[in-house]
C-alpha positions in Angstrom: -10.2 21.2 -16.5 -10.2 24.6 -15.2 -13.0 24.5 -12.9 -12.2 20.8 -11.4 -11.1 20.7 -7.9 -7.3 20.4 -7.7 -5.6 17.3 -6.1 -1.9 17.3 -5.3 -0.4 13.8 -6.0 2.6 13.2 -3.8 4.7 10.2 -4.3 2.8 9.0 -6.3 1.0 6.0 -4.8 1.3 2.9 -6.8 -2.4 2.8 -7.4 -2.5 6.2 -9.1 -1.8 5.0 -12.6 -5.4 3.0 -12.1 -7.0 5.9 -10.4 -6.1 8.8 -12.9 -8.1 7.4 -15.7 -11.1 7.0 -13.7 -11.1 10.1 -12.0 -9.5 12.6 -14.5 -12.9 14.0 -15.5 -13.7 14.9 -11.7 -10.3 16.1 -10.5 -7.4 18.0 -11.9 -4.4 16.2 -10.7 -1.3 18.0 -10.0 1.9 15.9 -10.3 5.1 17.7 -9.0 7.1 14.4 -9.4 7.0 15.0 -13.2 8.5 18.4 -12.8 12.0 19.5 -12.3 11.1 22.1 -9.8 11.0 21.6 -6.1 7.6 21.1 -4.4 7.5 24.8 -3.1 8.4 26.2 -6.4 5.9 23.9 -8.2 3.2 25.0 -5.7 4.0 28.6 -6.4 3.3 28.2 -10.0 0.2 26.2 -9.5 -1.7 28.6 -7.2 -1.6 26.6 -3.8 -4.8 28.4 -2.5 -6.7 26.2 -4.9 -5.4 23.0 -3.9 -8.0 21.3 -1.4 -6.7 17.7 -1.2 -3.5 15.6 -1.4 -3.3 11.9 -2.5 -0.1 10.2 -1.3 1.4 6.9 -0.5 3.7 5.8 2.4 6.7 6.8 0.5 6.1 10.5 0.7 6.2 12.3 4.1 3.5 15.0 4.7 5.2 17.3 7.0 4.0 20.5 8.8 6.3 22.5 6.1 4.1 20.9 3.3 0.9 21.6 5.0 1.7 25.3 5.5 2.4 25.6 1.9 -1.3 24.6 1.0 -3.7 27.1 3.1 -6.9 25.6 1.5 -6.1 22.1 2.1 -9.1 20.1 3.7 -8.2 16.6 2.8 -5.1 14.0 2.7 -5.9 10.8 1.3 -3.3 8.1 1.8 -3.2 4.4 0.1 -1.2 3.1 2.9 -2.4 1.3 6.0 -0.4 3.5 8.3 -0.4 7.2 8.7 3.2 7.6 10.2 4.1 9.6 7.1 1.6 12.4 7.9 2.0 15.0 10.6 -1.4 14.1 12.3 -0.9 16.7 14.9 -0.6 19.4 12.6 -3.5 18.2 10.5 -5.6 18.2 13.5 -4.5 21.8 14.5 -5.4 23.0 11.1 -8.7 21.4 10.6 -7.5 18.8 7.9 -9.1 15.5 7.6 -7.0 12.4 7.0 -8.2 9.2 5.4 -6.4 5.9 4.8 -6.8 2.3 4.1 -6.6 1.6 7.7 -7.0 -2.4 8.3 -8.9 -2.7 5.0 -6.8 -5.3 3.4 -5.7 -7.0 6.9 -7.8 -10.1 6.4 -6.8 -10.5 2.8 -3.0 -10.4 3.8 -3.6 -12.9 6.6 -5.4 -15.4 4.1 -2.4 -14.8 1.6 0.0 -15.8 4.3 -1.8 -18.7 5.4 -2.0 -19.8 1.6 1.7 -19.3 1.0 2.6 -21.0 4.2 0.5 -24.2 3.0 2.0 -23.8 -0.5 5.6 -23.9 1.0 5.0 -26.8 3.2 3.1 -29.0 0.8 5.2 -27.9 -2.4 2.2 -27.2 -4.2 3.6 -24.6 -6.5 6.6 -26.8 -7.0 4.5 -29.8 -7.8 2.6 -27.8 -10.6 5.8 -26.5 -12.0 7.2 -30.1 -12.1 3.9 -31.4 -13.7 3.9 -28.8 -16.3 7.6 -29.3 -17.3 8.7 -32.7 -16.4 5.4 -34.8 -16.9 5.5 -34.4 -20.6 6.1 -38.1 -20.9 3.8 -39.4 -18.4 6.5 -39.9 -15.8 4.8 -41.5 -12.8 3.9 -39.1 -9.7 5.8 -41.1 -7.3 9.1 -39.9 -8.7 8.0 -36.5 -7.3 8.8 -35.7 -3.6 5.7 -34.4 -2.3 6.1 -32.4 0.8 5.0 -34.6 3.4 7.9 -34.7 5.9 8.0 -31.5 8.1 11.0 -31.0 10.3 11.0 -29.3 13.6 12.3 -26.1 11.8 9.3 -25.7 9.9 7.1 -26.0 13.0 9.2 -23.1 14.8 8.7 -21.0 11.6 4.9 -21.6 11.8 5.0 -20.7 15.5 6.9 -17.4 14.9 4.6 -16.3 11.8 1.6 -17.0 14.0 3.1 -14.8 16.9 4.2 -12.2 14.4 0.6 -12.3 13.0 -0.9 -11.9 16.4 1.4 -8.8 17.1 0.4 -7.3 13.7 -3.2 -7.9 14.5 -2.9 -6.3 18.0 -1.1 -3.3 16.5 -3.5 -2.6 13.8 -6.9 -3.0 15.5 -6.1 -1.8 19.2 -3.8 1.1 18.4 -6.3 2.8 16.1 
């Protein structure tokens, strides 16, 4: 563990519990969230000149103050799609590389939104639950009101979801 590169884990990100067992033989993870010390005191006890990377999620702000506590920092990896929580101007000035998920899961999120929309309109999950609970005695299907009637409010909701999806698509792909 002594010769391994030190990675400071801030937050920690939600995926850290799955990453730690996979990479604990390659990196020494420093976890200040498990300590009662402030970040500044924690870093003072763990030799900040040897920390070269930060792993963080969107729930932790990496400010210029944090960056100046780590003189050997070369890389910040965030598990979030955005980098609003990282002081990019200061990273650029100090020569620190920033890596993030970006638009990696955008298509998956769009597919899931469409699937949830179809599920909600056609009552697929409700029908499945009804079938598993109510149909134990071979109750006829016509007693279950399958979602076939769509009112004007549903069309408005679909329109606004589509419009919001377009805005999200533009902000992710055209602002990067």
